[in-house]
Structures are given as C-alpha cells and as structure tokens.
N, C-alpha and C positions, 0 to 999 in steps of 0.2 A: 463137219455137219452135225455130229452128235454133241448133243449137249451133255457126248462121251463123256546217333542223336547226341547229339553232343551234350544235351542237358536233359535233366529229368522233366517230364511234363505230366502234371497231375491229370488223372481222369476227372470227368465231370462228377459232381456229387450225385448220390443216388436220388432218383426222381420217381415219384409215383403219382399217376394222374388217372382218374377214372375216365374212360373213353369208350364210346360205342364200338370203336374199331380195335380196341386192345388196351394195353397198359404200357407205361414207360418204365424202363428199368435201366439202371446204370450203376456199376460198382465203383466205389472210391478206391483208387490205387495209383501207383506211379509206374512209369515205364521209361525206358531209354531208347533212343534211336541213334544210329551211327552216322547219319548224314543230315544235311539241311532239310528242314520240314517244308517242302514245296507247297503244301496245301494247308499250312497253318492258318487258322482263322476261317477256313471254309466249312460250310455245312452241306452235307450231301445225303441223298437217299439212295439206297441200294435195294432193289426188290429181288425176291428170290434169294435172300441173304442167308438162309438157314443151311444151305448145302451147295455143293457144286461150284460153278463159276461165280455165283453171287456171293457165296461165303468167302472164297479166296479173294475176290475183288474187294469186299468189305475190309478184309485184313490189310490188303495192299494199300488202300486209300487211307486207312487209319494210320498206317506206318508213316505216311507222308504228312500226318498232322491233321487230317480232316476229321471233323466230328461226323461220324457215320450214323445215319438212322437206318437200322437194319429192319427190313420189312419182309414178312412172310405170313402165310395163313396160320401157321402154328406157333403160338407163343412158347410152347414147350420146347420146340426145336430151336427157336431163337435163343432161349435161355441157356441151352447147352452150347450154342455156337458163340455167344457173346463173350465168353471167357477168353477167347483168343483174339478179340477185336478191341484194341485199346480205346477207351472213351466212348464206346458205342452206346446207342440208345435203341431199344427194341420196341417195335410196334407191330402188333398182329393186324393184318389187313388183307382182305381178298381183293386183289387189283381188278378183278372182273366186276366188282361192285362199285359203281360210280360214286354213290353217296358216301360209302366208306372211304374211298380214296380222297374225296374232297374234304371230308372231316379230318382225315389224317394230315393232309397238307396244311389245313387250317391250324391244327394243333402245333405242328412244327413251326409255322410262322409265328404263332403266339409265343412259343417258348424261346425261339432263337432269333426271330426277326429276319431270317434270310434262308434261302435255299440256293446254293451256288451250282451244285452238280447233281444230276439225276442219272443213275445207271439202271436201266431196265433189264434185269437178268432173269426175271420170273418167266418160266416157260415149261411146257410139257412136250413130250414126244412119244407118239404111239405108232409103231409099225402096224398097219392094218391093211388088209385087202378090202376094197370097197364092197365086194360081194358078200363079205361077212357081216356087214351092217352093224358096226359097233358105234351106234349113234351117240351114246354117252361120251365115248372117247373123242369123237369128232367135235362134239360141242365143247368139251373141256379144252381141247386144243385151240379152237377159235376164241373162246372166252378168255383164256389166259394169254395166248400169244398175240392176239389181235386186239381185242377189246381192252385187255389190261394195259397194254402200252398206250393206247389212245387215251384211256382214262387218266393215267398218270401224267402224260404230257399235257393234256388239257387242263389238269388241275394246277400244275406248276407254271404254265406259260404266262398267265396274267402277272404273276409276281415277277418273273424274269423280264417281261416286257417293261414293267414299271421301273425295274432296277437297271435296265439297259445292259444286262450281262447275264451270263448263265451258260451252262453246257449240259446238253442232253445226250446221253449215250444209250443207244438201243442195240441190244445184242440180238441179232437175227441168226443167220447160219449161211454156210455156203450152199445150203439147200435153197436159198433165195436165188441163186444163180444157175444151179444145176438140178434137174429132176432126178431123184433117186427112187428106186423101186419100192413099192408098198408104203409109200409116204405121201400119197396124193394130198391129203388134208394138211399135213405138216409142211410140205413143200409150199402149198398155197399160202399158209399162214406166214411163213417166213418171207415169201415174195411180197406179201402185204406189208410187212414191217419195213422191207427195203424201199418200196415205193412210198409208203407213208413218211419215212425218214427224209427222202428226197423232197417231198412236197412240203414238209415242215421246215426243212432247211431253206427252201426257196422263199417261204413266207417270212422267214426270220432274217433275210438279207437286210443289212442296214440297222438291225436292232441291237447288235452286240452279243446276240445269242449264237452259240455254235451247236451243231447237231452232227453226231458221228454214228455211223452204222458199223458195228463190228460183226464180222461173219466168220465164226469159227468152223473149222473142219472137225474131224473125229477127235473128241476130247474125253479123257478118262474121268467120267462122272457116272452117277447112278441114274442118269436121265431115263433110261429105258427099263429100269427094274420093275416098273408097274405094268409093263406090257402083258397082254393076255392072248393075243392072236398068234397061236403057235404055228399056224400055217404060214403067216407072213414072216415070222421070225426064222423059220426053217429056210424059206426061199432066199433070204438075204444074209443068213449066217449070224443073226443076232441071238445071243444066249439070254433068254428071259431070266430075270433075277440076278444077273451078273453085271458088274461094272463095265461100261463101254470100253472096248479095246482089250479085253482079256485074251491073252494069247497072241496079241499083235507084237511085231518086233518094234524096237525103239523108234525107228524112223517113220512108223505108221500111226502114231497116236500122240496127241498133245497132252500136256498136263494143264489143269485149270490155271495154274500160275502163269502159264504162257499167255493165256487170254487176259488175265488180270494185269500183267506187265504191259500189254498193248494198250489197255484202257488207261492205265496210269500215264503212259507216254502221251496219249492223246490229250488228256485233261491238263497236263502240265506244260504243254507247248505255249509259246507266247500268244497273247490274246488275239493278235492279228492273223494267226495261222489257223486255218480250218482243215483238219484232217477228216474229210467227209466219209470215207469208207476204208475199212481195213478187212481184207480177205486174208485170214491166217489159217493155214492148214499144215498138217504134218509134212515133213520133207518128202516122203515117199507116197503120199496119198495121190492117187490118180484122179485129177480133176476131169470130169467128163466120163467117157467110156472106160470102165475099169479093165476091160479086156484088150484095150489098145496096146500096140507094140508087143503083142505076144504075151502079155501078163495075164495069167489066169489065177485070180485070187481064190483061196480056200474059204475065206470069210467074206466080209462085205466088200472091201475095196482093195485089200492088199494081201500079199502072201503071208501066212502065219508061220514063218520059218523059224522063229525063235520066240522065246518067252522072256519076261523080265525086262529090266531097263539097263542099257549100257551107259557108258560114260563118254559118249561121243563128244569131242570138243567142239565148241562153236566155231563157225567159219570166221 
C-alpha cells in the first residue's frame, strides 16, 4: 500500500530548451547493457521520477533502451537523479497543473515525435485522522493522486489514439482494494485511480492502447516522511520522518525495484496482451484484517520480529 547490453549505446546529446514547465537536460555518455534492449526506440514519460518507485522505474525502463522523460516538480532533485538513468531527459512539471502538463507533452512530441509509454508514479500519502482537519494535505493528495493522473492521461491520449498504439501505466495502491486506518483521503484517491483506469481501458478498446493499473503494497520508500499527524502515525505504527518499512522483517516489505520489475514486465509483453491489473504485495503482508488468524502486528500490518534484509531465495 505504501508508496513505502551487448553493445554500447550513446546517450542523447545534451539538450537545453526554455519552457514554462522546466528545462531539458541530458548528459552525453555511453553505457552498456547485458541483454537485448526490449524498449529500444521507445519514448516514455515517468512522473514522480526524482525518487521512490518513479526513480527506480525510470532506471529500469532506461536499461531496456527506452528514452525516459523524467518528470517531477523539482528540477534540482531530477538533476541529482538523472545521473543513474541512461539517456534520460528531465522536465520539471507539476502534474496537478493541467496547462503545464499539456505544455510538457507538446514539447516532448515536438522534440521526439512520439510518446509510447506513460508511467504515472507521482503520488503523495498522508496518514491523517479526519478530525484533525489537515485540509492542505487532503488537497495535495487529491490534486496529485487524482487530478495529476487525469491530466497526464488526457494530455497523451490524443497522440496515442492517432498513433493507434501506446501503453499507460497508472500506479495506484492496494489501498484501492482495501481500506486502511487513518487513510480515508488516500484510500479514496487510490480507489479513484483504479476506477479511472478501468474506465480509460474500456474507452480504449480497439484503439491499440493498453492501460495497466499497478497496485503496490508496503514498499520501502520515503512516501510518508512528510507526514505531520502524530496522532494518526501513532495509531497505525508509522514512524514520521522514516522510510516505510523500517524494522519490518524481509517478508513484510517490498523494494521499489520489485514494482519497477512488474512495470517492465507489463510494458514488454506482446502487443496483443493486456495486463490490466497487478496487485503486488510483500509475501507476508496480511491483505484485509491484519489481526486475522491470530496475527497481532506491532507495527502497521506485520510483526516486526526482525530487522534488516535476508537473502530469501525466490520460489
């Protein structure tokens, strides 16, 4: 739920372009990959790309050969992140601002002539109790998680429809399926993304466009570090200012790479295959009532019986 090469391939040349939504930057370099570049020649947008799931997803898609447009509100953070994303282009844009989003998409189309994949990772998460009236945090949650995804999808859809192809990946949460305590607004925002994705997918039947909703469970990110409602945090075991999953055992928290790998899998499937939804949670996260079957977690959803990461082999 928490948004807890066989050959050398040159980077794109450095680009600089004045824009109301930010600047373009790309460093000239070379890198190598160990396998076939399955997304070679593709151009894609990753929002929320300066940190967390968005950043790791940008890296994973670039490793597959895609030209990644990294989008975030902070150009400074993007500049720091882009060094690890081969061939990336950075654009500062607030996805909640519709005019800025349309301007950004227009610049990408002008520069590259195509947008093949969009991965909407931008999101915020605040544990708040409704009685504490944190209106600014509620508004930011709705503006980013709901309005932001609608803005980006709306801006790229006409191009994808005319191209008769494209893939939109919306990162929601398992909170779209299950109500968690002290997260009324966040739960509602992710349920919105889930239903919106279903509706968009239905509208795109027969157009060549695919829509995938990815629903992560507890993932080790800094998603809740800006929380301020200490009463809500105490009730659910969140540590304000800490990375999601601190103190959890290995089976109770995902890595951002786990989500990125699922996204890469979805966008590299054959064109006739639609992977509509991916619910991906830690092995031991209790979906639903966390006290079921006699389990009484010390933290949010799982017993904090160990710290650190083990080397459990995959099944």
